[in-house]
C-alpha positions as CSV (number, residue, x, y, z in Angstrom):
1,M,23.2,39.5,28.2
2,T,24.0,40.3,24.6
3,G,24.8,38.1,21.8
4,S,28.0,37.9,19.7
5,A,26.6,40.0,16.7
6,T,29.1,42.1,15.0
7,P,28.5,45.3,13.0
8,Q,28.7,43.1,9.9
9,D,25.9,40.6,11.2
10,G,22.7,41.5,9.7
11,A,20.5,39.0,11.5
12,P,19.5,41.4,14.5
13,I,18.3,44.1,12.1
14,T,16.4,41.8,9.6
15,L,14.7,40.1,12.4
16,S,13.6,43.4,13.8
17,W,12.2,44.0,10.3
18,L,10.4,40.7,10.3
19,C,8.7,41.4,13.7
20,H,7.8,45.0,12.8
21,P,4.0,45.6,13.5
22,A,3.3,46.2,9.8
23,T,5.0,42.8,8.8
24,V,3.1,40.9,11.5
25,L,-0.2,42.5,10.5
26,A,0.5,41.3,7.0
27,L,1.2,37.9,8.2
28,V,-2.1,37.7,10.1
29,L,-3.9,39.1,7.0
30,L,-2.5,36.5,4.8
31,L,-3.3,33.6,7.0
32,V,-6.8,34.6,7.5
33,N,-7.6,35.7,4.0
34,D,-6.0,32.6,2.4
35,H,-7.8,30.0,4.9
36,V,-11.0,31.7,5.8
37,L,-11.9,34.6,3.8
38,K,-11.2,33.3,0.4
39,A,-13.2,30.1,1.0
40,A,-16.1,32.2,2.3
41,H,-16.1,35.0,-0.2
42,P,-14.1,34.1,-3.4
43,G,-13.6,37.3,-5.5
44,L,-11.5,40.1,-6.7
45,V,-11.1,41.6,-3.1
46,T,-9.9,38.7,-1.3
47,G,-7.5,37.7,-4.3
48,K,-5.7,41.2,-4.1
49,L,-5.6,41.1,-0.2
50,S,-3.4,38.1,-0.4
51,D,-1.0,39.8,-2.9
52,V,-0.7,42.9,-1.0
53,A,0.0,40.9,2.5
54,G,2.4,38.6,0.6
55,L,4.3,41.7,-0.8
56,V,4.8,43.2,2.6
57,L,5.6,39.9,4.2
58,A,8.0,38.1,1.7
59,P,10.9,40.6,1.6
60,P,11.7,40.5,5.3
61,L,11.3,36.8,5.3
62,V,13.9,36.6,2.6
63,A,16.2,39.0,4.2
64,V,16.0,37.0,7.5
65,L,16.8,33.7,5.7
66,L,19.6,35.3,4.0
67,T,21.3,36.7,7.0
68,L,20.9,33.3,8.7
69,L,22.5,31.5,5.8
70,V,25.2,34.0,5.5
71,S,26.1,35.4,8.9
72,R,28.5,38.3,7.5
73,L,26.0,39.6,5.2
74,P,25.2,43.2,5.9
75,A,21.5,44.0,6.7
76,R,21.1,46.6,4.0
77,A,22.2,44.2,1.3
78,A,19.8,41.5,2.6
79,A,17.0,44.0,2.6
80,L,17.6,45.1,-1.0
81,A,18.0,41.5,-2.1
82,G,14.6,40.8,-0.5
83,L,13.0,43.5,-2.1
84,V,14.4,43.1,-5.5
85,T,13.8,39.4,-5.6
86,V,10.3,39.5,-4.4
87,G,9.3,42.3,-6.6
88,A,11.0,40.9,-9.9
89,G,9.7,37.4,-9.2
90,F,6.1,38.6,-8.7
91,A,6.3,40.6,-11.8
92,V,7.6,38.0,-14.0
93,V,5.1,35.2,-12.6
94,K,2.0,37.4,-13.0
95,S,2.8,38.5,-16.5
96,S,4.0,35.3,-18.0
97,G,1.9,32.0,-18.3
98,Y,4.9,30.0,-18.7
99,A,6.6,31.5,-15.6
100,A,3.3,30.9,-13.6
101,E,3.3,27.3,-14.7
102,L,6.9,26.7,-13.5
103,A,5.9,28.5,-10.2
104,S,3.1,26.2,-9.8
105,S,5.2,23.2,-10.4
106,A,8.0,24.3,-7.9
107,W,5.3,25.3,-5.2
108,T,3.7,21.9,-5.5
109,V,7.0,20.1,-4.9
110,L,7.6,22.5,-1.8
111,A,4.2,22.8,-0.4
112,G,1.8,20.4,-1.8
113,P,-0.7,20.8,-4.6
114,S,-0.5,24.6,-5.7
115,L,-2.0,26.8,-8.3
116,V,-0.3,30.0,-9.5
117,R,-2.0,32.0,-12.1
118,A,-0.7,34.7,-14.5
119,D,-2.8,37.7,-13.9
120,L,-1.6,41.3,-15.1
121,T,-4.1,43.0,-12.9
122,D,-2.2,41.5,-9.9
123,L,0.7,43.9,-10.8
124,L,-1.4,46.8,-9.4
125,T,-0.5,45.6,-5.9
126,L,3.1,46.1,-6.5
127,P,3.2,49.5,-4.6
128,A,2.9,47.3,-1.4
129,L,6.5,46.9,-1.6
130,G,6.8,50.6,-0.5
131,L,5.2,49.6,2.7
132,A,7.7,46.9,3.1
133,W,10.4,49.5,2.6
134,W,8.9,51.9,5.0
135,S,9.0,49.1,7.7
136,W,12.5,48.6,7.0
137,T,13.4,52.1,7.5
138,R,11.8,52.1,10.9
139,S,13.1,48.8,11.9
140,R,17.0,49.2,10.9
141,H,17.6,51.6,14.0
142,R,16.1,49.0,16.4
143,P,18.2,45.8,16.2
144,V,17.4,42.8,18.2
145,R,20.6,42.2,19.9
146,R,19.6,40.2,23.0
147,R,20.1,36.6,22.4
148,T,17.1,35.4,24.2
149,A,14.8,37.9,22.4
150,R,16.2,36.8,19.0
151,L,15.6,33.2,19.8
152,V,12.1,33.9,21.0
153,R,11.2,35.9,17.8
154,L,12.7,33.2,15.6
155,L,10.5,30.5,17.1
156,V,7.4,32.5,17.3
157,V,7.4,34.5,14.1
158,L,9.6,32.8,11.5
159,P,7.7,29.4,11.3
160,P,4.2,30.9,10.6
161,A,5.7,33.5,8.2
162,V,7.4,30.6,6.2
163,L,4.2,28.5,6.2
164,A,1.9,31.6,5.2
165,V,4.3,32.4,2.2
166,A,4.9,28.8,1.2
167,G,1.1,27.9,1.5
168,T,-1.0,29.1,-1.3
169,S,-4.6,29.6,-1.8
170,V,-6.9,26.6,-1.6
171,V,-7.0,24.9,-5.1
172,R,-10.4,23.7,-6.1
173,Y,-11.0,21.0,-8.5
174,P,-14.0,20.7,-10.8
175,Y,-16.7,18.2,-10.1
176,A,-19.5,17.0,-12.5
177,V,-22.3,17.0,-10.1
178,G,-25.6,16.4,-12.3
179,T,-27.3,16.7,-15.6
180,A,-30.8,17.8,-16.7
181,L,-32.8,18.7,-19.9
182,L,-34.0,22.3,-20.2
183,D,-36.5,22.8,-23.1
184,G,-34.8,19.7,-24.9
185,Q,-31.4,21.2,-24.5
186,P,-28.7,19.5,-22.4
187,A,-27.7,21.2,-19.2
188,I,-24.8,20.3,-16.7
189,S,-24.0,21.2,-13.2
190,I,-20.3,21.6,-12.4
191,G,-19.2,22.1,-8.9
192,S,-15.7,22.4,-7.1
193,G,-14.1,21.2,-3.9
194,Y,-10.7,20.3,-2.5
195,D,-11.5,18.0,0.5
196,D,-14.3,15.8,1.9
197,R,-15.9,18.9,3.6
198,S,-16.1,20.9,0.4
199,W,-17.1,18.4,-2.5
200,P,-20.5,19.1,-3.9
201,A,-23.3,16.6,-3.0
202,K,-26.2,17.6,-5.1
203,P,-26.6,19.5,-8.5
204,A,-27.8,22.6,-6.6
205,D,-24.2,22.9,-5.2
206,G,-22.8,23.5,-8.7
207,R,-23.3,26.1,-11.5
208,W,-25.6,25.3,-14.4
209,S,-24.4,25.6,-17.9
210,V,-26.7,25.0,-21.0
211,S,-25.8,24.0,-24.5
212,A,-27.8,24.9,-27.6
213,D,-25.7,22.7,-30.0
214,G,-26.1,19.2,-28.4
215,G,-23.1,19.7,-26.0
216,T,-20.4,21.1,-28.2
217,T,-20.4,24.5,-26.4
218,W,-21.8,25.6,-23.2
219,R,-23.1,29.0,-21.8
220,P,-23.8,29.8,-18.1
221,A,-27.5,29.5,-17.1
222,G,-29.4,32.7,-16.3
223,A,-31.3,33.2,-13.0
224,A,-34.6,32.0,-14.4
225,E,-33.0,28.9,-15.8
226,E,-31.2,28.3,-12.7
227,Q,-34.6,28.3,-10.9
228,R,-36.3,26.0,-13.4
229,L,-33.2,23.5,-13.2
230,S,-33.7,23.1,-9.5
231,G,-36.9,21.1,-10.1
232,P,-37.5,17.3,-9.5
233,N,-36.5,16.0,-12.8
234,V,-32.9,16.7,-12.0
235,G,-30.4,13.9,-11.2
236,Q,-32.2,10.8,-13.0
237,R,-30.2,7.6,-13.0
238,Q,-31.9,6.1,-15.7
239,A,-33.6,7.4,-18.8
240,C,-34.8,6.2,-22.1
241,V,-34.6,7.4,-25.8
242,P,-37.6,9.6,-26.5
243,T,-37.9,8.1,-30.0
244,E,-37.2,4.6,-28.9
245,P,-38.8,3.8,-25.6
246,Q,-37.2,0.3,-25.7
247,R,-33.6,1.7,-25.5
248,C,-32.7,2.8,-22.1
249,Y,-29.5,3.8,-20.2
250,R,-28.7,3.8,-16.5
251,A,-25.8,5.0,-14.4
252,V,-24.6,2.3,-11.9
253,R,-24.2,3.6,-8.3
254,G,-20.6,3.3,-7.0
255,H,-19.0,2.6,-10.2
256,L,-17.8,4.2,-13.4
257,R,-20.2,2.2,-15.4
258,V,-23.1,2.9,-17.7
259,E,-25.5,-0.1,-18.6
260,Q,-27.9,-0.3,-21.6
261,S,-31.2,-2.1,-22.0
262,D,-33.0,-2.9,-25.4
263,D,-36.0,-4.3,-24.0
264,A,-37.2,-1.2,-21.7
265,G,-35.2,-2.3,-18.7
266,A,-35.9,-5.9,-18.5
267,T,-32.3,-6.9,-19.0
268,W,-29.1,-4.8,-18.8
269,R,-25.6,-5.1,-20.4
270,V,-22.6,-2.9,-19.9
271,A,-22.4,-0.2,-22.4
272,W,-19.3,1.6,-20.9
273,E,-17.1,1.2,-17.8
274,V,-13.9,1.6,-16.1
275,S,-13.4,-1.6,-13.9
276,D,-12.9,-1.0,-10.3
277,A,-9.3,-2.3,-10.3
278,R,-8.4,0.1,-13.1
279,R,-10.5,3.0,-11.5
280,E,-8.3,3.1,-8.4
281,A,-5.0,3.2,-10.2
282,F,-6.4,5.7,-12.5
283,A,-8.1,7.8,-9.8
284,R,-5.0,8.2,-7.8
285,R,-3.4,10.1,-10.6
286,F,-5.7,13.0,-9.8
287,D,-4.9,15.6,-7.1
288,S,-6.6,15.0,-3.6
289,P,-8.9,11.9,-5.0
290,G,-10.3,11.1,-1.6
291,D,-13.0,8.4,-1.4
292,I,-12.6,7.0,-4.8
293,R,-16.0,4.9,-4.7
294,R,-17.8,8.1,-4.1
295,H,-16.0,10.8,-6.1
296,F,-15.2,8.7,-9.2
297,A,-18.7,7.2,-9.9
298,S,-21.5,7.8,-12.5
299,R,-24.1,9.9,-10.8
300,D,-26.8,10.6,-13.3
301,L,-27.4,10.8,-16.9
302,I,-29.8,12.4,-19.7
303,V,-30.7,11.1,-23.1
304,Y,-31.7,13.7,-25.9
305,P,-32.2,13.5,-29.6
306,V,-29.9,15.3,-32.2
307,A,-30.5,16.8,-35.6
308,D,-29.3,13.7,-37.7
309,G,-32.2,11.4,-36.1
310,G,-30.0,9.8,-33.5
311,H,-29.6,10.3,-29.9
312,E,-26.8,11.3,-27.3
313,V,-26.1,10.4,-23.8
314,L,-24.5,12.8,-21.4
315,V,-23.3,11.3,-17.9
316,A,-22.0,13.2,-14.9
317,N,-19.0,11.2,-13.6
318,G,-18.1,13.1,-10.6
319,R,-14.3,14.0,-10.5
320,D,-13.7,12.3,-13.9
321,G,-15.9,15.0,-15.4
322,L,-18.5,14.3,-18.4
323,L,-19.0,11.3,-20.4
324,R,-20.6,11.6,-23.7
325,R,-22.2,9.1,-26.0
326,G,-22.3,10.4,-29.7
327,S,-24.8,9.8,-32.2
328,D,-22.4,7.3,-33.8
329,G,-22.5,5.3,-30.7
330,G,-19.0,5.9,-29.4
331,W,-18.4,6.8,-25.8
332,R,-15.9,9.7,-25.0
333,R,-14.7,11.3,-21.7
334,A,-15.3,15.1,-22.2
335,G,-13.7,16.6,-19.1
336,F,-15.0,19.7,-17.9
337,P,-15.6,22.2,-20.8
338,S,-17.6,24.8,-18.8
339,E,-14.7,25.4,-16.4
340,R,-11.8,26.3,-18.6
341,D,-11.8,30.1,-17.6
342,T,-12.9,29.9,-14.0
343,P,-10.0,31.6,-12.1
344,D,-10.4,29.5,-8.8
345,V,-10.8,26.1,-10.3
346,R,-8.0,23.9,-11.7
347,S,-9.6,22.2,-14.8
348,D,-6.9,20.3,-16.5
349,D,-8.0,17.4,-18.8
350,P,-8.6,14.1,-17.1
351,P,-5.7,11.7,-17.5
352,V,-6.1,9.0,-20.1
353,L,-7.3,5.6,-19.0
354,G,-4.1,3.6,-18.7
355,P,-1.7,2.2,-16.1
356,G,0.5,5.4,-16.0
357,G,3.7,5.5,-13.8
358,P,5.2,7.2,-11.0
359,G,5.5,10.5,-12.9
360,D,1.8,10.7,-12.9
361,R,1.5,9.9,-9.2
362,D,3.9,12.1,-7.4
363,T,2.0,11.8,-3.9
364,D,1.9,8.2,-4.1
365,V,5.5,7.9,-4.7
366,F,6.2,9.7,-1.3
367,L,3.4,7.6,0.4
368,A,5.2,4.4,-1.0
369,F,8.6,5.5,0.4
370,A,7.2,6.5,3.8
371,L,5.4,3.1,4.2
372,S,8.5,1.1,3.2
373,L,10.7,3.2,5.6
374,T,8.0,2.8,8.5
375,L,8.0,-0.9,8.1
376,G,11.9,-1.0,8.1
377,V,12.0,1.1,11.2
378,T,9.4,-1.3,12.8
379,V,11.7,-4.2,12.2
380,T,14.7,-2.2,13.8
381,L,12.4,-1.4,16.7
382,L,11.9,-5.1,17.3
383,A,15.6,-5.8,17.0
384,A,16.5,-3.1,19.4
385,H,13.7,-4.3,22.0
386,L,15.3,-7.8,21.9
387,A,18.8,-6.4,22.2
388,I,17.7,-4.2,25.2
389,R,15.9,-7.0,27.2
390,R,18.8,-9.2,26.6
391,G,21.2,-6.7,28.1
392,K,19.0,-6.1,31.0
393,G,18.0,-2.7,30.0
394,P,14.8,-0.7,30.9
395,R,11.6,-1.7,29.2
396,W,10.4,1.9,28.7
397,W,12.6,2.4,25.9
398,S,10.9,0.0,23.8
399,V,7.4,1.1,25.0
400,A,8.2,4.7,24.1
401,G,9.4,3.6,20.6
402,S,6.4,1.5,20.0
403,G,4.1,4.4,20.9
404,V,6.0,6.8,18.5
405,M,5.8,4.3,15.7
406,L,2.0,3.5,16.4
407,T,1.4,7.2,16.1
408,A,3.3,7.6,12.8
409,G,1.5,4.5,11.5
410,I,-1.9,5.9,12.2
411,V,-0.9,9.3,10.6
412,L,0.3,7.4,7.6
413,A,-2.9,5.4,7.3
414,L,-4.9,8.4,7.3
415,A,-2.6,10.1,4.8
416,W,-3.0,7.3,2.5
417,E,-6.6,8.2,1.9
418,R,-5.5,11.4,0.2
419,N,-8.5,13.6,1.1
420,D,-6.2,16.6,0.8
421,D,-2.8,16.3,-0.7
422,Y,-1.6,19.3,1.0
423,S,-2.3,17.8,4.5
424,T,-0.8,14.7,3.1
425,F,2.7,16.3,2.3
426,N,2.5,17.9,5.7
427,A,1.9,14.8,7.5
428,L,4.7,12.9,5.8
429,L,7.3,15.6,6.3
430,V,6.4,16.7,9.8
431,V,5.3,13.5,11.5
432,V,5.9,10.3,9.7
433,L,9.6,10.9,8.6
434,P,11.0,12.5,11.6
435,A,9.3,10.0,13.9
436,C,10.9,7.1,11.9
437,L,14.4,8.6,11.9
438,L,14.4,9.6,15.6
439,T,13.1,6.1,16.7
440,A,15.6,4.3,14.5
441,V,18.6,6.3,15.8
442,S,17.6,6.5,19.5
443,L,17.0,2.7,19.9
444,V,20.1,1.7,18.1
445,V,22.2,3.9,20.3
446,R,20.3,2.5,23.4
447,A,21.0,-1.0,22.3
448,S,24.6,-0.3,21.8
449,Y,24.8,1.0,25.5
450,Q,23.1,-2.3,26.6
451,G,25.9,-4.4,25.2
452,A,24.9,-4.6,21.5
453,T,28.2,-5.3,19.6
454,G,29.4,-3.8,16.3
455,R,28.1,-6.8,14.5
456,W,24.8,-6.4,16.0
457,I,24.7,-2.7,14.9
458,G,25.5,-3.8,11.2
459,G,22.9,-6.6,11.4
460,A,20.2,-4.2,12.5
461,L,21.2,-1.7,9.7
462,A,21.1,-4.6,7.2
463,G,17.6,-5.5,8.4
464,L,16.2,-2.0,7.9
465,L,17.7,-1.7,4.4
466,L,16.4,-5.3,3.4
467,T,13.0,-4.5,4.8
468,V,12.9,-1.2,3.0
469,V,13.8,-2.9,-0.3
470,L,11.5,-5.9,0.0
471,A,8.5,-3.8,1.1
472,G,9.2,-1.2,-1.7
473,L,9.2,-3.7,-4.5
474,P,5.5,-4.2,-4.5
475,L,4.8,-0.6,-3.8
476,V,7.0,0.2,-7.0
477,G,4.9,-2.3,-9.0
478,W,1.7,-0.7,-7.7
479,L,2.9,2.8,-8.9
480,H,3.2,1.3,-12.4
481,G,-0.2,-0.3,-12.1
482,T,0.7,-3.9,-11.0
483,P,-1.1,-4.8,-8.8
484,P,-3.6,-2.0,-9.5
485,Q,-5.4,-2.2,-6.1
486,T,-3.9,-0.7,-3.0
487,R,-4.8,-3.3,-0.5
488,F,-2.8,-6.1,-2.5
489,A,0.2,-3.9,-2.7
490,V,0.0,-3.1,1.1
491,A,-0.4,-6.9,2.0
492,L,2.6,-7.8,-0.2
493,A,4.6,-5.0,1.5
494,L,3.7,-6.4,4.9
495,L,4.8,-9.9,3.8
496,G,8.3,-8.3,2.8
497,T,9.0,-7.6,6.5
498,V,9.3,-11.4,7.3
499,P,13.0,-11.7,6.5
500,G,13.9,-8.6,8.6
501,V,11.9,-9.9,11.4
502,L,13.8,-13.2,11.2
503,L,17.1,-11.4,11.1
504,A,16.2,-9.2,14.1
505,I,15.5,-12.4,16.2
506,R,18.7,-14.0,15.0
507,I,21.1,-11.0,15.8
508,A,19.8,-10.9,19.4
509,G,22.4,-13.5,20.2
510,L,25.1,-10.8,19.3
511,V,24.4,-8.8,22.4
512,D,26.8,-9.4,25.3
513,P,25.2,-8.9,28.6
514,A,28.7,-8.7,30.4
515,R,29.5,-5.8,28.2
516,A,26.3,-4.1,29.2
517,F,27.2,-4.7,33.0
518,E,30.9,-3.1,32.3
519,N,29.1,-0.1,30.6
520,R,26.9,0.4,33.6
521,Y,29.5,-0.2,36.3
522,P,32.9,0.9,35.0
523,P,36.1,-0.5,37.1
524,R,37.4,1.4,40.0
525,P,40.9,2.5,40.2
526,P,43.8,1.5,40.0
527,Y,43.3,1.5,36.2
528,P,45.8,-0.4,34.1
529,N,48.8,1.6,32.7
530,A,48.3,4.3,35.4
531,S,51.4,5.9,37.2
532,Y,51.3,6.0,41.0
533,P,53.7,7.4,43.6
534,P,55.9,4.9,45.5
535,R,54.5,3.5,48.6
536,L,55.9,4.4,51.9
537,P,57.8,1.7,53.9
538,A,55.3,-0.5,56.2
539,V,55.3,0.4,59.8
540,P,55.9,-2.9,62.0
541,D,53.0,-4.2,63.8
542,P,53.1,-3.9,67.9
543,P,54.3,-6.9,69.9
544,Y,51.8,-9.4,70.7
545,P,51.1,-11.0,74.3
546,N,53.5,-13.4,75.6
547,A,56.2,-12.0,73.4
548,P,59.6,-11.5,75.0
549,Y,60.4,-7.9,75.9
550,P,63.9,-6.5,76.6
551,S,64.9,-5.9,80.4
552,R,63.7,-2.8,82.0
553,P,66.5,-0.5,83.0
554,P,66.6,0.3,86.9
555,E,64.6,3.0,88.1
556,A,66.2,6.2,89.0
557,P,65.6,7.7,92.4
558,D,63.1,10.6,92.5
559,P,64.6,14.0,92.9
560,P,64.2,15.7,96.4
561,T,61.2,17.9,96.8
562,P,61.5,21.4,97.8
563,S,60.5,20.8,101.5
564,Q,63.5,18.4,101.8
565,L,65.8,21.1,100.6
566,R,64.4,23.8,103.2
567,P,66.6,24.2,106.2
568,P,65.2,22.9,109.5
569,Y,63.4,25.2,111.8
570,P,65.0,26.2,115.3
571,S,62.6,23.9,117.1
572,Q,63.8,21.1,115.1
573,L,67.3,21.7,116.1
574,P,68.9,19.4,118.8
575,P,69.6,20.9,122.2
576,G,72.9,22.2,123.1
């Protein structure tokens, strides 16, 4: 069986190009390199492999998408558009820092936190487009015209190809792991990670840098210095000023806080801190913050003298970077000065301490919308359950809807932790939002079949919108920093479902069980307003017993038999 493809339809040819062995090999190489090899062996080779594989895979993918969107587009025009678009876009992004920044922002919106860097050496991989063109010339003579084969290839090859091209390399974020003194000079250990499995846990998991000017500039530590910095004096939570033994500082575990003592540790007072409430709102402005209590906390510190006779303090604050106390007594968050030019680590300056807003918390905006929508659909689920039961409908509809919403709620709760923002976006777009929409539409339709009137449907939709708005109000305030803590905002959002629940209970009376019976058992013919042929005249019933009957006519004699008509035999004749 063949499809309805015409000579102007380019989809069969471009799909053959996407499924060419060279393109499929590039797809496998891109997936393995980005998600396995780069994490295990970061460097020049793995970086260039992704560029080569992407340049081979992207043109046929663009061509297939174009021919699917424009059914009459010729295959050759789609192929040229794919090659030119991919080649020109790659050249512009890799040669312009501004274009790379725009690409990072666009890719972050489409596929989660992403980092695209301008690197002129990546232009050396542009000849890989020649391999893409060669695979095109081999594929254009073998179009996929069978409808079943096209469907199978679309379902098997197209989704992983889109994910492979949309997904970028793992974005790693800097992490201030520890501090130490090396011959009286401050040293810091800066690691990197992107989720709970990759964050550094001890100073040895990072790279050491040493400063010869009291922390103003830094240089990478040599091999011998790295070995010395792995000694037992690394990672002290408490230290005293060498020239003032009574003055001591300590990093408070589990908090962004440094305390100071002026009596050799007998009593302590807060020297610098970010309160726990402010810390949560501030930390969620970072990408993939994860466990805030663990990753945004003061880990250890060092105290060292400076040339003017005073002293300075250097604190490792995890994801927030370094905290530095100058000789003038002022505290300043110093970020990650040693990671500015590291190619595989995003080392933006930490956000300023303040309430911020939704523009600084893009991922939390999606989470807040998903939570309010989930609560609204849950109220709709309750209303539909009451309507179906009143209409004597099957209970398994409510059970199935509850199971779907429970699954969506668990996924949403896990995504709320934001251990990996890329997974968070995928969970919201692939699981939570489709589950909510499917459940709401399916149950409202089923309730209408069970006798729910138009007024009930309007009330159910009003309850959905009312719950989304009331649950969303505290979440919008949470995005602006009031309330600053998540648990209070979620509790207020749950409280906002009460009016919707009351409305769902009230509109249950709008369900008409008789209407549900008519929907299940429609009336038999004759139907109203139907034309039928005229009826035949009725046949009279036979007479009943004891009824008078007409007199019977006299019986006619029987006709003579043949023997009676035969002449008599001689013996039967009379004598004479």
